[in-house]
Backbone bond lengths (Angstrom), bond angles and torsions (degrees), N, CA, C in turn:
res aa  C-N    CA-C-N  psi(-1)  N-CA   C-N-CA  omega(-1)  CA-C   N-CA-C  phi
1 M - - - 1.463 - - 1.548 115.01 -
2 T 1.377 114.68 -44.43 1.541 112.86 178.60 1.484 107.97 -62.53
3 T 1.286 128.19 -34.69 1.332 129.41 -173.43 1.596 108.11 -66.31
4 R 1.331 114.84 -36.46 1.462 120.00 -175.33 1.546 101.82 -73.30
5 I 1.320 120.21 -42.68 1.493 117.33 -179.34 1.514 112.03 -63.39
6 L 1.325 117.81 -39.96 1.392 122.54 179.80 1.588 113.48 -63.58
7 L 1.429 111.59 -36.58 1.514 118.13 173.25 1.442 112.30 -65.43
8 V 1.347 117.20 -34.99 1.449 116.17 -177.98 1.615 110.89 -77.91
9 L 1.425 113.73 -35.94 1.450 115.47 -179.13 1.547 115.81 -78.50
10 L 1.380 113.21 -19.38 1.471 117.16 -176.10 1.514 114.96 -53.77
11 P 1.392 124.24 -51.84 1.346 118.66 177.23 1.536 115.25 -61.75
12 V 1.315 121.02 -31.94 1.493 122.78 172.55 1.492 115.71 -59.64
13 L 1.396 113.19 -44.88 1.456 121.91 175.07 1.574 113.86 -64.27
14 L 1.306 115.01 -38.45 1.445 116.82 179.01 1.594 109.43 -74.36
15 A 1.222 119.80 -31.75 1.468 124.65 -176.83 1.542 105.84 -69.64
16 A 1.416 116.96 -31.74 1.438 120.16 -174.41 1.461 109.19 -66.07
17 H 1.402 118.83 -23.60 1.487 118.78 -175.63 1.473 110.49 -112.40
18 E 1.267 117.74 14.19 1.623 121.36 173.19 1.407 109.24 -57.97
19 G 1.278 122.72 132.01 1.465 127.21 171.23 1.518 113.48 -57.51
20 H 1.322 115.21 144.68 1.411 121.09 170.33 1.532 109.12 -84.33
21 A 1.322 115.43 159.19 1.430 115.31 179.84 1.531 108.38 -74.11
22 G 1.252 115.22 137.33 1.451 117.39 178.71 1.592 107.11 -145.78
23 K 1.356 113.54 178.69 1.417 124.35 -172.57 1.485 108.40 -114.79
24 K 1.338 115.50 127.33 1.540 119.76 175.35 1.511 105.47 -68.73
25 V 1.313 112.08 135.38 1.500 118.82 -179.78 1.542 112.33 -144.42
26 S 1.288 116.45 160.08 1.460 119.30 168.24 1.562 105.04 -126.53
27 L 1.317 119.39 135.03 1.524 118.14 -178.18 1.485 105.31 -146.52
28 V 1.340 111.59 159.19 1.419 119.83 -172.93 1.665 103.04 -128.11
29 G 1.384 113.96 123.98 1.398 122.73 -179.70 1.447 116.92 -155.86
30 Q 1.209 115.46 -163.67 1.548 124.94 -177.10 1.626 107.62 -115.74
31 V 1.293 115.40 132.51 1.464 117.05 176.00 1.517 108.10 -82.61
32 V 1.282 115.64 122.29 1.479 122.30 -176.84 1.607 107.37 -123.88
33 D 1.367 110.80 156.64 1.496 111.31 166.62 1.678 106.86 -93.60
34 T 1.201 108.70 138.71 1.484 111.90 -170.72 1.468 119.34 -68.59
35 A 1.395 111.43 -31.17 1.410 117.67 179.64 1.635 115.53 -62.10
36 C 1.345 107.96 -51.18 1.557 112.38 179.65 1.469 111.51 -76.15
37 Y 1.226 120.22 -35.09 1.481 126.27 -176.96 1.570 107.19 -65.88
38 L 1.270 120.13 -53.09 1.448 124.29 176.66 1.480 111.94 -70.94
39 G 1.307 121.62 -42.54 1.485 126.49 -173.62 1.490 116.30 -72.75
40 H 1.320 117.26 -39.54 1.405 122.77 179.56 1.463 121.79 -149.26
41 D 1.387 112.55 26.27 1.468 123.72 179.43 1.482 116.71 53.57
42 S 1.339 117.59 28.61 1.473 123.06 -177.25 1.636 106.46 -78.46
43 K 1.227 110.76 126.89 1.469 116.83 173.34 1.541 111.22 -162.32
44 G 1.358 112.87 176.50 1.507 117.22 177.26 1.490 117.05 90.80
45 A 1.307 117.86 -179.51 1.462 122.32 -174.31 1.552 115.09 -57.18
46 K 1.293 114.52 -31.03 1.499 115.66 -174.49 1.548 108.76 -77.56
47 H 1.295 113.24 -9.81 1.508 119.05 -171.72 1.521 109.52 -100.80
48 V 1.391 124.15 -8.77 1.341 124.91 -170.59 1.522 114.88 -53.61
49 E 1.335 117.61 -49.01 1.476 118.88 -178.17 1.483 113.84 -61.64
50 C 1.281 118.42 -41.65 1.497 125.07 176.65 1.605 108.35 -63.29
51 A 1.281 115.14 -46.28 1.514 116.90 -175.31 1.510 109.88 -70.60
52 T 1.300 121.69 -30.52 1.339 125.51 179.09 1.627 109.32 -72.97
53 T 1.317 118.46 -40.38 1.401 119.88 169.75 1.465 114.36 -57.94
54 C 1.272 114.33 -47.68 1.568 120.46 -179.83 1.527 109.30 -57.35
55 A 1.371 112.63 -48.00 1.443 116.97 -175.67 1.528 112.64 -58.56
56 K 1.375 111.86 -44.99 1.443 115.54 179.00 1.477 117.83 -71.05
57 E 1.314 113.74 -10.17 1.451 118.69 175.33 1.512 115.35 -95.57
58 G 1.391 111.92 -1.45 1.432 122.04 174.58 1.562 116.24 108.28
59 I 1.302 114.87 -0.03 1.446 118.83 178.95 1.556 103.94 -66.85
60 P 1.435 120.23 130.83 1.416 120.33 -178.48 1.546 110.85 -67.00
61 L 1.351 115.82 139.16 1.392 124.13 161.73 1.533 111.39 -77.58
62 A 1.313 114.35 164.96 1.527 117.35 171.30 1.412 105.52 -160.39
63 I 1.380 114.10 165.40 1.472 126.82 177.98 1.511 109.07 -101.05
64 A 1.325 118.83 120.78 1.416 123.36 177.73 1.402 104.62 -93.04
65 D 1.320 122.66 102.13 1.481 130.20 176.90 1.559 108.49 -46.60
66 A 1.387 116.93 128.11 1.468 123.19 -177.53 1.574 106.94 -67.83
67 K 1.293 118.42 -38.45 1.485 123.58 -172.14 1.559 112.65 -77.79
68 T 1.415 112.48 -39.05 1.464 114.61 -168.17 1.536 113.66 -116.87
69 G 1.384 113.88 -18.84 1.520 117.30 -177.54 1.429 109.37 85.65
70 V 1.443 120.38 -11.58 1.458 120.00 178.66 1.520 115.13 -60.01
71 L 1.417 115.47 133.49 1.389 114.98 177.17 1.598 112.88 -89.36
72 Y 1.254 117.94 135.71 1.537 125.39 178.02 1.465 108.70 -114.49
73 L 1.326 114.29 121.22 1.530 117.39 179.61 1.540 104.06 -89.75
74 P 1.274 114.50 135.23 1.486 117.89 168.36 1.427 116.35 -65.06
75 I 1.256 119.02 133.03 1.474 129.75 -172.53 1.577 105.43 -109.42
76 A 1.274 121.37 115.24 1.451 124.43 170.98 1.575 108.79 -98.21
77 M 1.377 117.96 112.88 1.378 118.90 177.24 1.493 112.17 -94.01
78 N 1.391 117.60 15.73 1.433 117.19 -176.90 1.545 110.24 -116.41
79 H 1.409 116.44 15.25 1.485 119.72 179.48 1.487 110.35 68.10
80 K 1.341 121.23 31.41 1.365 126.25 177.54 1.509 108.39 -110.36
81 N 1.238 121.50 176.11 1.476 126.50 -179.43 1.579 106.20 -81.71
82 A 1.311 115.27 113.12 1.474 124.72 -172.62 1.622 109.64 -59.81
83 N 1.363 113.96 -31.89 1.506 118.26 173.54 1.500 118.83 -59.54
84 A 1.376 116.56 -25.98 1.495 122.38 -166.64 1.509 106.97 -55.28
85 Q 1.318 120.63 -47.48 1.481 123.10 -179.10 1.459 115.28 -58.36
86 L 1.341 116.16 -34.35 1.493 121.51 -175.54 1.508 113.40 -93.19
87 L 1.261 120.87 -14.08 1.439 120.52 -171.58 1.635 113.65 -58.18
88 P 1.323 119.17 -35.17 1.313 119.53 177.82 1.601 117.37 -70.74
89 F 1.387 109.96 -10.42 1.447 116.40 -177.16 1.515 114.18 -113.75
90 I 1.296 118.64 16.39 1.469 118.60 -174.57 1.572 109.92 -55.94
91 E 1.318 112.62 133.41 1.450 122.73 177.07 1.530 109.46 64.50
92 K 1.396 123.99 22.24 1.381 121.24 179.61 1.540 105.09 -127.19
93 K 1.359 110.23 158.02 1.530 119.88 178.61 1.542 111.71 -76.36
94 V 1.264 110.44 127.18 1.511 117.69 -175.36 1.549 110.03 -126.74
95 K 1.358 114.67 157.56 1.403 122.41 170.26 1.563 106.98 -114.47
96 V 1.403 116.06 120.23 1.473 119.22 -170.33 1.512 103.34 -118.52
97 S 1.358 121.08 139.50 1.363 129.14 169.92 1.593 107.16 -119.43
98 G 1.271 116.17 138.12 1.552 116.04 171.04 1.550 107.75 171.28
99 V 1.312 114.98 -156.55 1.454 119.92 -173.95 1.545 105.70 -108.11
100 V 1.349 120.99 127.11 1.357 126.28 178.90 1.619 109.64 -94.44
101 M 1.275 117.66 132.89 1.448 125.11 177.78 1.467 112.97 -120.59
102 E 1.288 124.91 134.97 1.497 124.70 172.85 1.472 109.27 -118.06
103 K 1.321 113.97 146.30 1.464 119.97 173.10 1.526 104.83 -168.68
104 G 1.434 111.28 131.62 1.530 117.42 175.29 1.404 115.70 55.47
105 G 1.459 113.00 41.38 1.510 118.15 -177.34 1.429 122.47 76.06
106 M 1.282 115.37 -4.30 1.523 121.42 -179.97 1.504 108.99 -98.97
107 K 1.346 116.77 148.26 1.422 122.11 170.71 1.616 105.60 -118.18
108 G 1.368 112.82 137.77 1.429 118.91 176.67 1.514 107.51 -134.57
109 I 1.324 115.52 158.83 1.474 118.29 174.07 1.420 115.65 -132.12
110 V 1.373 122.31 125.46 1.379 125.26 173.42 1.491 104.35 -81.92
111 I 1.376 116.11 112.20 1.476 120.63 -170.89 1.448 110.31 -84.61
112 D 1.339 118.27 128.80 1.323 129.95 169.36 1.542 114.78 -85.19
113 K 1.382 110.11 -45.03 1.494 119.43 -172.94 1.527 103.20 -151.00
114 V 1.470 112.36 140.57 1.441 120.57 175.64 1.552 103.86 -139.38
115 E 1.255 115.70 136.82 1.491 122.94 -179.05 1.471 109.98 -153.38
116 A 1.354 111.56 154.46 1.488 113.30 176.39 1.561 114.83 -65.28
117 A 1.270 115.12 144.38 1.427 122.97 -176.61 1.510 114.55 -112.36
118 E 1.274 120.44 148.65 1.419 120.24 -178.55 1.529 110.97 -82.69
């Protein structure tokens, strides 16, 4: 009986994690912690320690696009901490490539590659 239930639910469970259509992009921006950046515009070298503490406590990091100022939240499709890829780059300029997804006015990026930018 349990096997039958699992077989019936399996397609539903798999569909729940299907990827949304997105657009492959490459962007340059600064890694910021969303709480301080949005709450009181804290950013930059003087803010690294605070941003690191915030990120380790679960505050989402984001990439502030250098051209547009738009924030892109990292999206982890593997049930891992989305901050992990960006932790080494807190308050630094990065080049990120991945797939951008938008929903409900938010922009997120599934990161394929992140590296320091000049």
